[in-house]
A tleap script that builds the chain and sets N, CA, C and O, in Angstrom:
source leaprc.protein.ff14SB
mol = sequence {
  NMET THR VAL THR VAL LEU ILE VAL ASP ASP
  SER LYS LEU ALA ARG ILE VAL ALA GLY LYS
  ALA ILE ALA ALA LEU GLN PRO ASP TRP THR
  ARG VAL GLU ALA GLY SER ALA ALA ASP ALA
  LEU THR LEU VAL GLY SER GLN HIE ILE ASP
  VAL ALA ILE LEU ASP PHE ASN MET PRO ASP
  LYS ASP GLY LEU GLU LEU ALA SER GLU LEU
  ARG SER ALA HIE PRO HIE MET PRO ILE ALA
  VAL ILE THR ALA ASN VAL GLN ASP GLU ILE
  VAL ALA ARG VAL ARG ALA LEU ASN ALA THR
  PHE VAL ALA LYS PRO VAL THR GLN ASP ALA
  LEU SER PRO PHE ILE ALA GLY ALA ALA LEU
  ARG LEU LYS LYS ALA GLY CTHR
}
set mol.1.N position { 17.924 -6.080 -6.049 }
set mol.1.CA position { 16.755 -5.666 -6.487 }
set mol.1.C position { 15.967 -4.526 -5.869 }
set mol.1.O position { 15.245 -4.695 -4.886 }
set mol.2.N position { 16.126 -3.397 -6.457 }
set mol.2.CA position { 14.912 -1.928 -6.451 }
set mol.2.C position { 14.280 -2.039 -5.854 }
set mol.2.O position { 14.691 -3.199 -5.819 }
set mol.3.N position { 13.179 -2.022 -4.887 }
set mol.3.CA position { 12.025 -2.480 -4.643 }
set mol.3.C position { 11.201 -0.518 -4.398 }
set mol.3.O position { 11.400 0.142 -3.378 }
set mol.4.N position { 10.526 -0.123 -5.353 }
set mol.4.CA position { 9.817 0.578 -4.741 }
set mol.4.C position { 8.144 1.026 -4.089 }
set mol.4.O position { 7.084 1.320 -4.643 }
set mol.5.N position { 8.435 0.937 -3.114 }
set mol.5.CA position { 6.783 1.342 -1.843 }
set mol.5.C position { 6.391 2.446 -1.692 }
set mol.5.O position { 6.993 3.251 -0.980 }
set mol.6.N position { 5.042 2.790 -2.478 }
set mol.6.CA position { 3.974 3.450 -2.193 }
set mol.6.C position { 3.197 3.737 -0.985 }
set mol.6.O position { 2.226 3.060 -0.648 }
set mol.7.N position { 3.761 5.037 -0.154 }
set mol.7.CA position { 2.581 4.722 0.997 }
set mol.7.C position { 1.752 5.775 0.665 }
set mol.7.O position { 2.324 6.709 0.103 }
set mol.8.N position { 0.103 5.934 0.929 }
set mol.8.CA position { -0.777 6.721 0.759 }
set mol.8.C position { -1.712 7.113 1.408 }
set mol.8.O position { -2.706 6.389 1.479 }
set mol.9.N position { -1.682 8.525 2.159 }
set mol.9.CA position { -2.754 8.685 3.378 }
set mol.9.C position { -2.559 9.916 4.222 }
set mol.9.O position { -1.577 10.221 4.899 }
set mol.10.N position { -3.990 10.734 4.000 }
set mol.10.CA position { -3.894 11.959 3.718 }
set mol.10.C position { -2.916 12.514 5.314 }
set mol.10.O position { -2.172 13.493 5.355 }
set mol.11.N position { -3.179 11.676 6.337 }
set mol.11.CA position { -2.563 12.136 6.952 }
set mol.11.C position { -0.005 11.476 6.825 }
set mol.11.O position { 0.763 10.581 6.473 }
set mol.12.N position { -0.078 12.885 7.454 }
set mol.12.CA position { 1.228 13.156 7.210 }
set mol.12.C position { 1.882 12.096 8.282 }
set mol.12.O position { 2.695 11.250 7.910 }
set mol.13.N position { 1.504 12.203 9.489 }
set mol.13.CA position { 1.501 10.928 10.652 }
set mol.13.C position { 2.123 9.631 10.145 }
set mol.13.O position { 3.239 9.114 10.180 }
set mol.14.N position { 1.051 9.359 9.711 }
set mol.14.CA position { 0.679 7.472 9.733 }
set mol.14.C position { 1.418 7.709 8.593 }
set mol.14.O position { 1.694 6.537 8.339 }
set mol.15.N position { 2.074 8.500 7.501 }
set mol.15.CA position { 2.955 8.093 6.322 }
set mol.15.C position { 4.515 7.503 7.068 }
set mol.15.O position { 5.259 6.555 6.814 }
set mol.16.N position { 4.529 8.698 8.171 }
set mol.16.CA position { 5.685 8.785 8.993 }
set mol.16.C position { 5.701 7.528 9.672 }
set mol.16.O position { 6.790 6.995 9.882 }
set mol.17.N position { 5.014 7.173 9.913 }
set mol.17.CA position { 4.410 5.196 10.996 }
set mol.17.C position { 4.797 4.538 9.795 }
set mol.17.O position { 6.002 4.735 9.640 }
set mol.18.N position { 4.315 3.830 8.853 }
set mol.18.CA position { 3.759 3.481 7.744 }
set mol.18.C position { 5.462 3.402 7.477 }
set mol.18.O position { 5.998 2.525 8.155 }
set mol.19.N position { 5.971 3.835 6.989 }
set mol.19.CA position { 7.025 4.316 6.213 }
set mol.19.C position { 8.674 3.689 7.330 }
set mol.19.O position { 9.703 3.057 7.088 }
set mol.20.N position { 8.070 4.324 8.495 }
set mol.20.CA position { 9.751 3.876 10.218 }
set mol.20.C position { 9.327 2.311 9.901 }
set mol.20.O position { 10.309 1.614 9.648 }
set mol.21.N position { 8.204 1.700 9.867 }
set mol.21.CA position { 7.642 -0.247 10.210 }
set mol.21.C position { 8.179 -0.706 8.692 }
set mol.21.O position { 8.658 -1.833 8.574 }
set mol.22.N position { 8.054 0.580 7.012 }
set mol.22.CA position { 9.018 -0.942 6.300 }
set mol.22.C position { 10.037 -0.116 6.095 }
set mol.22.O position { 10.267 0.120 4.909 }
set mol.23.N position { 10.533 0.255 6.667 }
set mol.23.CA position { 11.921 0.539 6.937 }
set mol.23.C position { 12.777 -0.485 7.475 }
set mol.23.O position { 13.775 -0.956 6.930 }
set mol.24.N position { 12.154 -0.871 8.917 }
set mol.24.CA position { 12.590 -1.714 9.893 }
set mol.24.C position { 12.944 -3.359 9.217 }
set mol.24.O position { 13.934 -4.086 9.300 }
set mol.25.N position { 11.582 -3.500 8.521 }
set mol.25.CA position { 10.736 -4.687 7.966 }
set mol.25.C position { 11.710 -4.967 6.128 }
set mol.25.O position { 11.621 -5.947 5.389 }
set mol.26.N position { 12.473 -3.791 5.948 }
set mol.26.CA position { 12.689 -3.817 4.073 }
set mol.26.C position { 13.940 -2.485 4.170 }
set mol.26.O position { 13.850 -1.520 3.411 }
set mol.27.N position { 14.954 -2.588 5.084 }
set mol.27.CA position { 15.311 -1.114 5.051 }
set mol.27.C position { 16.233 -1.178 3.426 }
set mol.27.O position { 17.001 -0.263 3.128 }
set mol.28.N position { 16.047 -2.161 2.670 }
set mol.28.CA position { 16.735 -1.532 0.758 }
set mol.28.C position { 16.155 -1.210 0.510 }
set mol.28.O position { 16.653 -0.348 -0.215 }
set mol.29.N position { 14.298 -1.007 0.399 }
set mol.29.CA position { 12.887 -0.227 -0.143 }
set mol.29.C position { 13.045 1.144 -0.051 }
set mol.29.O position { 13.311 1.726 1.000 }
set mol.30.N position { 12.850 1.799 -1.381 }
set mol.30.CA position { 12.787 2.324 -1.444 }
set mol.30.C position { 11.637 3.358 -1.044 }
set mol.30.O position { 10.778 2.690 -1.619 }
set mol.31.N position { 10.960 4.360 -0.570 }
set mol.31.CA position { 9.764 4.913 0.148 }
set mol.31.C position { 9.099 6.137 -0.571 }
set mol.31.O position { 9.658 7.210 -0.341 }
set mol.32.N position { 8.278 6.166 -1.196 }
set mol.32.CA position { 7.484 7.534 -1.985 }
set mol.32.C position { 6.273 7.658 -1.386 }
set mol.32.O position { 5.484 6.720 -1.502 }
set mol.33.N position { 5.915 8.780 -0.669 }
set mol.33.CA position { 4.907 9.327 -0.231 }
set mol.33.C position { 3.474 10.189 -0.710 }
set mol.33.O position { 3.619 11.400 -0.544 }
set mol.34.N position { 2.597 9.934 -1.073 }
set mol.34.CA position { 1.464 11.065 -1.395 }
set mol.34.C position { 0.518 11.087 -0.290 }
set mol.34.O position { 0.236 10.213 0.529 }
set mol.35.N position { 0.044 12.396 -0.460 }
set mol.35.CA position { -1.169 12.724 0.526 }
set mol.35.C position { -2.242 12.349 0.216 }
set mol.35.O position { -3.095 12.218 1.094 }
set mol.36.N position { -2.630 11.964 -1.574 }
set mol.36.CA position { -3.820 11.366 -1.869 }
set mol.36.C position { -3.996 11.045 -2.928 }
set mol.36.O position { -3.094 11.324 -3.717 }
set mol.37.N position { -5.469 10.164 -3.578 }
set mol.37.CA position { -5.377 9.380 -4.555 }
set mol.37.C position { -4.788 10.155 -5.628 }
set mol.37.O position { -3.979 9.566 -6.345 }
set mol.38.N position { -5.074 11.484 -5.888 }
set mol.38.CA position { -4.565 12.381 -7.027 }
set mol.38.C position { -3.041 11.822 -6.986 }
set mol.38.O position { -2.603 10.846 -7.596 }
set mol.39.N position { -2.307 12.744 -6.059 }
set mol.39.CA position { -1.130 12.125 -5.875 }
set mol.39.C position { -0.885 11.140 -6.188 }
set mol.39.O position { -0.066 11.080 -7.105 }
set mol.40.N position { -1.324 10.077 -5.739 }
set mol.40.CA position { -0.717 8.429 -6.049 }
set mol.40.C position { -1.085 8.360 -7.597 }
set mol.40.O position { -0.685 7.454 -8.328 }
set mol.41.N position { -1.558 8.979 -7.845 }
set mol.41.CA position { -1.974 8.100 -9.646 }
set mol.41.C position { -0.734 8.748 -10.640 }
set mol.41.O position { -0.249 8.312 -11.684 }
set mol.42.N position { -0.248 10.797 -9.325 }
set mol.42.CA position { 0.706 11.000 -10.839 }
set mol.42.C position { 1.714 10.357 -10.809 }
set mol.42.O position { 2.388 9.977 -11.767 }
set mol.43.N position { 1.971 10.112 -9.157 }
set mol.43.CA position { 3.603 9.151 -9.334 }
set mol.43.C position { 3.617 7.737 -9.467 }
set mol.43.O position { 4.722 7.197 -9.418 }
set mol.44.N position { 2.506 6.959 -9.642 }
set mol.44.CA position { 3.062 5.833 -10.404 }
set mol.44.C position { 2.504 6.239 -11.855 }
set mol.44.O position { 2.374 5.129 -12.372 }
set mol.45.N position { 2.093 7.189 -12.824 }
set mol.45.CA position { 2.578 7.656 -13.452 }
set mol.45.C position { 3.713 7.859 -14.107 }
set mol.45.O position { 4.004 7.372 -15.200 }
set mol.46.N position { 4.527 8.758 -13.289 }
set mol.46.CA position { 5.889 8.666 -13.435 }
set mol.46.C position { 6.997 8.192 -13.151 }
set mol.46.O position { 8.106 8.633 -13.454 }
set mol.47.N position { 6.691 7.150 -12.475 }
set mol.47.CA position { 7.744 6.461 -11.954 }
set mol.47.C position { 7.673 4.813 -11.816 }
set mol.47.O position { 6.570 4.279 -11.933 }
set mol.48.N position { 8.744 4.077 -11.589 }
set mol.48.CA position { 7.945 3.184 -11.185 }
set mol.48.C position { 7.437 2.147 -9.850 }
set mol.48.O position { 8.231 1.206 -9.834 }
set mol.49.N position { 7.027 2.084 -9.407 }
set mol.49.CA position { 6.346 1.433 -7.790 }
set mol.49.C position { 5.607 0.193 -8.064 }
set mol.49.O position { 4.819 -0.269 -8.890 }
set mol.50.N position { 6.326 -0.181 -6.818 }
set mol.50.CA position { 6.335 -1.745 -6.397 }
set mol.50.C position { 5.677 -2.341 -5.747 }
set mol.50.O position { 5.478 -3.550 -5.863 }
set mol.51.N position { 5.109 -1.467 -4.765 }
set mol.51.CA position { 4.559 -2.018 -3.981 }
set mol.51.C position { 3.705 -0.864 -3.556 }
set mol.51.O position { 4.180 0.269 -3.645 }
set mol.52.N position { 2.268 -1.074 -3.019 }
set mol.52.CA position { 1.945 0.637 -2.784 }
set mol.52.C position { 0.567 0.108 -1.413 }
set mol.52.O position { -0.180 -0.864 -1.525 }
set mol.53.N position { 0.596 0.918 -0.441 }
set mol.53.CA position { 0.358 0.639 0.464 }
set mol.53.C position { -0.583 2.244 0.590 }
set mol.53.O position { -0.039 3.313 0.310 }
set mol.54.N position { -1.800 2.164 0.977 }
set mol.54.CA position { -2.884 2.704 0.788 }
set mol.54.C position { -4.046 2.576 2.093 }
set mol.54.O position { -4.680 1.618 2.535 }
set mol.55.N position { -3.969 4.429 2.567 }
set mol.55.CA position { -5.311 4.873 3.613 }
set mol.55.C position { -6.872 4.086 3.005 }
set mol.55.O position { -7.228 4.174 1.830 }
set mol.56.N position { -7.581 3.405 3.981 }
set mol.56.CA position { -8.718 3.812 3.308 }
set mol.56.C position { -9.258 4.737 3.525 }
set mol.56.O position { -10.056 4.827 2.592 }
set mol.57.N position { -9.411 5.673 4.245 }
set mol.57.CA position { -10.057 6.850 4.133 }
set mol.57.C position { -9.569 8.028 4.053 }
set mol.57.O position { -8.772 8.492 4.868 }
set mol.58.N position { -10.176 8.836 2.683 }
set mol.58.CA position { -9.182 9.822 2.378 }
set mol.58.C position { -10.319 10.590 1.885 }
set mol.58.O position { -11.445 10.119 1.729 }
set mol.59.N position { -9.888 12.102 1.587 }
set mol.59.CA position { -11.212 13.173 1.416 }
set mol.59.C position { -11.304 12.865 -0.570 }
set mol.59.O position { -12.406 12.450 -0.928 }
set mol.60.N position { -10.419 13.024 -1.529 }
set mol.60.CA position { -10.670 13.245 -2.205 }
set mol.60.C position { -10.967 11.743 -3.249 }
set mol.60.O position { -11.529 11.660 -4.341 }
set mol.61.N position { -10.270 10.573 -2.302 }
set mol.61.CA position { -11.348 9.323 -3.041 }
set mol.61.C position { -10.686 7.951 -2.333 }
set mol.61.O position { -9.455 7.940 -2.297 }
set mol.62.N position { -11.242 7.033 -1.884 }
set mol.62.CA position { -10.760 6.310 -0.913 }
set mol.62.C position { -9.712 5.687 -1.302 }
set mol.62.O position { -9.096 6.068 -2.297 }
set mol.63.N position { -9.243 4.364 -0.406 }
set mol.63.CA position { -7.996 3.839 -0.570 }
set mol.63.C position { -8.526 2.398 -1.467 }
set mol.63.O position { -7.670 1.683 -1.987 }
set mol.64.N position { -10.225 2.012 -1.602 }
set mol.64.CA position { -10.485 1.215 -2.416 }
set mol.64.C position { -10.737 1.686 -3.461 }
set mol.64.O position { -10.409 0.807 -4.257 }
set mol.65.N position { -11.110 2.507 -4.005 }
set mol.65.CA position { -10.766 3.056 -5.709 }
set mol.65.C position { -10.436 2.907 -5.911 }
set mol.65.O position { -10.491 2.255 -6.954 }
set mol.66.N position { -8.710 3.450 -4.869 }
set mol.66.CA position { -7.824 3.921 -5.636 }
set mol.66.C position { -6.741 2.895 -6.067 }
set mol.66.O position { -5.981 3.090 -7.016 }
set mol.67.N position { -6.734 1.185 -4.863 }
set mol.67.CA position { -6.717 -0.358 -5.003 }
set mol.67.C position { -6.829 -0.435 -6.477 }
set mol.67.O position { -6.060 -0.699 -7.401 }
set mol.68.N position { -8.834 0.092 -6.275 }
set mol.68.CA position { -9.411 -0.546 -8.126 }
set mol.68.C position { -8.677 -0.165 -8.865 }
set mol.68.O position { -8.237 -1.032 -9.620 }
set mol.69.N position { -8.019 1.619 -9.118 }
set mol.69.CA position { -7.645 2.469 -10.601 }
set mol.69.C position { -6.127 1.076 -10.113 }
set mol.69.O position { -5.944 0.155 -10.909 }
set mol.70.N position { -5.574 1.129 -9.296 }
set mol.70.CA position { -3.872 0.489 -9.653 }
set mol.70.C position { -4.033 -0.781 -9.863 }
set mol.70.O position { -3.249 -1.187 -10.721 }
set mol.71.N position { -4.947 -1.842 -9.302 }
set mol.71.CA position { -4.971 -3.003 -9.725 }
set mol.71.C position { -5.402 -3.394 -11.187 }
set mol.71.O position { -5.170 -4.515 -11.638 }
set mol.72.N position { -6.103 -2.314 -11.972 }
set mol.72.CA position { -6.507 -2.430 -13.990 }
set mol.72.C position { -5.072 -2.336 -13.947 }
set mol.72.O position { -4.422 -3.295 -14.362 }
set mol.73.N position { -4.256 -0.912 -13.328 }
set mol.73.CA position { -3.605 -0.661 -14.089 }
set mol.73.C position { -2.060 -1.852 -14.457 }
set mol.73.O position { -1.442 -2.110 -15.489 }
set mol.74.N position { -1.942 -2.294 -13.067 }
set mol.74.CA position { -0.797 -3.076 -12.703 }
set mol.74.C position { -1.604 -4.597 -11.449 }
set mol.74.O position { -1.521 -4.683 -10.224 }
set mol.75.N position { -2.234 -5.444 -12.354 }
set mol.75.CA position { -2.721 -6.763 -12.010 }
set mol.75.C position { -2.098 -7.764 -10.962 }
set mol.75.O position { -2.648 -8.482 -10.128 }
set mol.76.N position { -0.943 -7.601 -11.237 }
set mol.76.CA position { -0.043 -8.447 -10.064 }
set mol.76.C position { 1.156 -7.648 -9.312 }
set mol.76.O position { 2.353 -7.935 -9.316 }
set mol.77.N position { 0.507 -6.574 -8.669 }
set mol.77.CA position { 1.125 -4.994 -8.127 }
set mol.77.C position { 0.853 -5.627 -6.051 }
set mol.77.O position { -0.184 -5.898 -5.444 }
set mol.78.N position { 1.904 -5.627 -5.726 }
set mol.78.CA position { 0.986 -6.072 -3.968 }
set mol.78.C position { 0.377 -4.772 -3.838 }
set mol.78.O position { 0.707 -3.767 -4.467 }
set mol.79.N position { -0.678 -4.880 -2.841 }
set mol.79.CA position { -1.327 -3.562 -2.586 }
set mol.79.C position { -1.977 -4.120 -1.164 }
set mol.79.O position { -2.549 -5.121 -0.733 }
set mol.80.N position { -1.386 -2.449 -0.587 }
set mol.80.CA position { -2.668 -3.029 1.039 }
set mol.80.C position { -3.099 -1.993 1.000 }
set mol.80.O position { -2.749 -0.982 0.391 }
set mol.81.N position { -4.416 -2.336 2.096 }
set mol.81.CA position { -6.150 -1.333 2.408 }
set mol.81.C position { -5.764 -0.974 3.978 }
set mol.81.O position { -6.183 -1.684 4.892 }
set mol.82.N position { -4.880 0.258 4.233 }
set mol.82.CA position { -5.088 0.197 6.277 }
set mol.82.C position { -6.084 1.013 6.222 }
set mol.82.O position { -6.580 1.629 5.279 }
set mol.83.N position { -6.315 0.964 7.252 }
set mol.83.CA position { -7.482 1.199 8.030 }
set mol.83.C position { -8.304 1.091 9.789 }
set mol.83.O position { -8.609 -0.071 10.058 }
set mol.84.N position { -8.597 1.957 10.728 }
set mol.84.CA position { -9.256 1.103 11.421 }
set mol.84.C position { -10.359 1.074 11.530 }
set mol.84.O position { -10.750 0.913 12.687 }
set mol.85.N position { -11.602 1.231 10.261 }
set mol.85.CA position { -12.000 0.646 10.590 }
set mol.85.C position { -12.519 -0.989 9.656 }
set mol.85.O position { -12.837 -1.084 8.470 }
set mol.86.N position { -12.469 -1.728 10.361 }
set mol.86.CA position { -12.595 -2.868 10.784 }
set mol.86.C position { -13.719 -3.496 9.971 }
set mol.86.O position { -13.975 -4.522 10.602 }
set mol.87.N position { -14.536 -3.444 8.908 }
set mol.87.CA position { -15.778 -4.207 8.937 }
set mol.87.C position { -15.725 -5.485 7.815 }
set mol.87.O position { -15.143 -5.474 6.731 }
set mol.88.N position { -16.391 -6.414 8.322 }
set mol.88.CA position { -16.733 -7.704 6.411 }
set mol.88.C position { -16.494 -7.140 6.087 }
set mol.88.O position { -15.384 -6.849 5.640 }
set mol.89.N position { -18.145 -6.250 6.151 }
set mol.89.CA position { -17.575 -5.962 4.040 }
set mol.89.C position { -16.748 -4.992 3.672 }
set mol.89.O position { -16.843 -4.971 2.444 }
set mol.90.N position { -15.784 -3.948 4.098 }
set mol.90.CA position { -14.367 -3.537 4.117 }
set mol.90.C position { -13.215 -4.469 3.384 }
set mol.90.O position { -12.501 -4.286 2.398 }
set mol.91.N position { -13.387 -5.688 4.445 }
set mol.91.CA position { -12.293 -6.571 4.352 }
set mol.91.C position { -12.688 -7.273 3.021 }
set mol.91.O position { -12.009 -7.470 2.014 }
set mol.92.N position { -14.048 -7.611 3.319 }
set mol.92.CA position { -14.364 -8.787 1.540 }
set mol.92.C position { -14.306 -7.496 0.321 }
set mol.92.O position { -14.142 -7.855 -0.845 }
set mol.93.N position { -14.422 -6.237 0.577 }
set mol.93.CA position { -14.042 -5.593 -0.976 }
set mol.93.C position { -12.586 -5.694 -0.968 }
set mol.93.O position { -12.109 -6.358 -1.889 }
set mol.94.N position { -11.791 -5.188 -0.141 }
set mol.94.CA position { -10.385 -5.397 0.081 }
set mol.94.C position { -10.387 -6.823 -0.588 }
set mol.94.O position { -10.527 -7.072 -1.786 }
set mol.95.N position { -10.240 -7.511 0.226 }
set mol.95.CA position { -9.713 -9.029 -1.029 }
set mol.95.C position { -10.527 -9.152 -1.929 }
set mol.95.O position { -10.036 -10.000 -2.675 }
set mol.96.N position { -11.764 -8.734 -2.452 }
set mol.96.CA position { -11.854 -8.947 -3.861 }
set mol.96.C position { -10.892 -8.242 -4.908 }
set mol.96.O position { -10.901 -8.436 -6.123 }
set mol.97.N position { -10.142 -7.471 -4.272 }
set mol.97.CA position { -9.432 -6.228 -5.261 }
set mol.97.C position { -7.983 -7.341 -5.140 }
set mol.97.O position { -6.901 -6.789 -4.942 }
set mol.98.N position { -8.004 -8.400 -5.225 }
set mol.98.CA position { -6.916 -9.177 -4.635 }
set mol.98.C position { -5.883 -8.526 -3.982 }
set mol.98.O position { -4.746 -8.622 -4.442 }
set mol.99.N position { -6.096 -7.880 -2.985 }
set mol.99.CA position { -5.759 -6.562 -2.324 }
set mol.99.C position { -4.904 -7.661 -0.460 }
set mol.99.O position { -4.693 -8.855 -0.675 }
set mol.100.N position { -4.575 -7.183 0.918 }
set mol.100.CA position { -4.278 -7.223 1.582 }
set mol.100.C position { -5.034 -6.302 2.770 }
set mol.100.O position { -4.947 -5.077 2.856 }
set mol.101.N position { -5.772 -7.159 3.637 }
set mol.101.CA position { -6.337 -5.998 4.026 }
set mol.101.C position { -5.261 -5.786 5.653 }
set mol.101.O position { -4.713 -6.684 6.293 }
set mol.102.N position { -5.260 -4.217 5.948 }
set mol.102.CA position { -3.901 -4.082 7.733 }
set mol.102.C position { -5.085 -3.211 8.444 }
set mol.102.O position { -5.697 -2.235 8.010 }
set mol.103.N position { -5.178 -3.798 9.498 }
set mol.103.CA position { -5.871 -2.745 10.766 }
set mol.103.C position { -4.894 -1.870 10.887 }
set mol.103.O position { -3.675 -1.968 10.742 }
set mol.104.N position { -5.674 -0.901 11.207 }
set mol.104.CA position { -4.572 0.726 11.395 }
set mol.104.C position { -4.698 -0.244 13.631 }
set mol.104.O position { -5.715 -0.845 13.976 }
set mol.105.N position { -4.204 -0.177 14.015 }
set mol.105.CA position { -2.803 1.509 13.882 }
set mol.105.C position { -1.680 0.320 13.115 }
set mol.105.O position { -1.643 -0.907 13.197 }
set mol.106.N position { -1.083 1.011 12.589 }
set mol.106.CA position { 0.189 -0.336 11.799 }
set mol.106.C position { 1.177 0.257 12.487 }
set mol.106.O position { 1.448 1.370 12.938 }
set mol.107.N position { 1.835 -1.297 12.408 }
set mol.107.CA position { 2.390 -1.100 13.326 }
set mol.107.C position { 3.328 -2.255 12.192 }
set mol.107.O position { 2.754 -2.948 11.351 }
set mol.108.N position { 5.309 -2.248 12.477 }
set mol.108.CA position { 6.061 -3.407 12.483 }
set mol.108.C position { 5.227 -4.980 12.408 }
set mol.108.O position { 5.180 -5.518 11.302 }
set mol.109.N position { 4.862 -5.379 13.084 }
set mol.109.CA position { 3.807 -6.533 13.671 }
set mol.109.C position { 2.804 -6.669 12.224 }
set mol.109.O position { 2.580 -7.625 11.481 }
set mol.110.N position { 2.325 -5.222 12.221 }
set mol.110.CA position { 1.075 -5.759 11.499 }
set mol.110.C position { 0.864 -5.832 10.287 }
set mol.110.O position { -0.118 -6.342 9.749 }
set mol.111.N position { 2.468 -4.941 9.399 }
set mol.111.CA position { 2.535 -4.707 8.403 }
set mol.111.C position { 3.450 -5.694 8.096 }
set mol.111.O position { 3.493 -5.705 6.866 }
set mol.112.N position { 4.517 -6.871 8.707 }
set mol.112.CA position { 5.030 -7.167 8.888 }
set mol.112.C position { 4.458 -8.644 7.880 }
set mol.112.O position { 5.070 -8.466 6.826 }
set mol.113.N position { 3.802 -9.667 7.745 }
set mol.113.CA position { 2.739 -10.807 6.765 }
set mol.113.C position { 2.754 -10.109 5.578 }
set mol.113.O position { 3.212 -10.786 4.658 }
set mol.114.N position { 2.134 -8.072 5.019 }
set mol.114.CA position { 1.847 -8.191 3.870 }
set mol.114.C position { 3.568 -8.080 3.094 }
set mol.114.O position { 3.955 -8.706 2.108 }
set mol.115.N position { 4.350 -7.080 3.926 }
set mol.115.CA position { 5.481 -6.742 3.175 }
set mol.115.C position { 6.739 -7.866 2.919 }
set mol.115.O position { 7.590 -7.709 2.043 }
set mol.116.N position { 6.677 -9.537 4.255 }
set mol.116.CA position { 7.158 -10.417 3.293 }
set mol.116.C position { 6.582 -11.229 2.104 }
set mol.116.O position { 7.349 -11.934 1.448 }
set mol.117.N position { 5.194 -11.159 1.783 }
set mol.117.CA position { 4.521 -11.771 1.171 }
set mol.117.C position { 4.414 -10.911 -0.248 }
set mol.117.O position { 3.768 -11.282 -1.229 }
set mol.118.N position { 5.278 -9.535 -0.135 }
set mol.118.CA position { 5.205 -8.787 -1.415 }
set mol.118.C position { 6.230 -8.577 -1.877 }
set mol.118.O position { 6.487 -8.275 -3.042 }
set mol.119.N position { 7.408 -8.812 -0.388 }
set mol.119.CA position { 8.737 -9.196 -1.509 }
set mol.119.C position { 8.982 -10.849 -1.450 }
set mol.119.O position { 10.209 -10.938 -1.388 }
set mol.120.N position { 8.425 -12.216 -1.438 }
set mol.120.CA position { 8.181 -12.714 -2.168 }
set mol.120.C position { 7.856 -13.278 -3.380 }
set mol.120.O position { 8.252 -14.332 -3.878 }
set mol.121.N position { 6.847 -12.190 -3.926 }
set mol.121.CA position { 6.009 -11.966 -5.031 }
set mol.121.C position { 6.893 -11.752 -6.044 }
set mol.121.O position { 7.096 -12.487 -7.011 }
set mol.122.N position { 7.510 -10.514 -5.733 }
set mol.122.CA position { 8.486 -9.382 -6.492 }
set mol.122.C position { 9.720 -10.497 -6.866 }
set mol.122.O position { 10.119 -10.822 -7.985 }
set mol.123.N position { 10.074 -10.857 -5.842 }
set mol.123.CA position { 11.653 -12.330 -6.133 }
set mol.123.C position { 10.667 -12.562 -7.175 }
set mol.123.O position { 10.699 -11.763 -8.111 }
set mol.124.N position { 9.932 -13.344 -7.205 }
set mol.124.CA position { 9.621 -14.747 -7.604 }
set mol.124.C position { 9.414 -14.330 -9.498 }
set mol.124.O position { 9.923 -14.868 -10.481 }
set mol.125.N position { 8.429 -13.134 -9.376 }
set mol.125.CA position { 8.516 -12.472 -10.681 }
set mol.125.C position { 9.915 -11.563 -10.909 }
set mol.125.O position { 10.022 -11.271 -12.100 }
set mol.126.N position { 10.740 -11.169 -10.294 }
set mol.126.CA position { 12.030 -11.265 -11.038 }
set mol.126.C position { 11.510 -10.145 -10.867 }
set mol.126.O position { 10.428 -10.476 -11.352 }
set mol.127.N position { 11.287 -8.633 -10.469 }
set mol.127.CA position { 11.553 -7.439 -10.176 }
set mol.127.C position { 12.552 -6.872 -9.527 }
set mol.127.O position { 12.575 -5.651 -9.374 }
savepdb mol mol.pdb
quit
């Protein structure tokens, strides 16, 4: 089972950190990166993406808007929104999109529950 995870963050360093955490948790997963929501949508349109990890605060379109678009097109895709902006309203909006809220800094421990849950959901779906 080949799983492709999309990491979207306007910070290259943040994408590297998230990628390393994912590699430690799921070394067989393929990681692709996008520096903006527009680049992410292009990637999703051109290749199969199984899991998405989205930064909340991006210049062109925030992670919630991107999560909403991805959810519409891919209702069962595991999606996480990562941010240092830990406010009840944002957490509630993330959950309303059937996505997972992950607080920054992104660490292996912080991502582990989401990645484990995503792996289980994908396995059950037969992806």
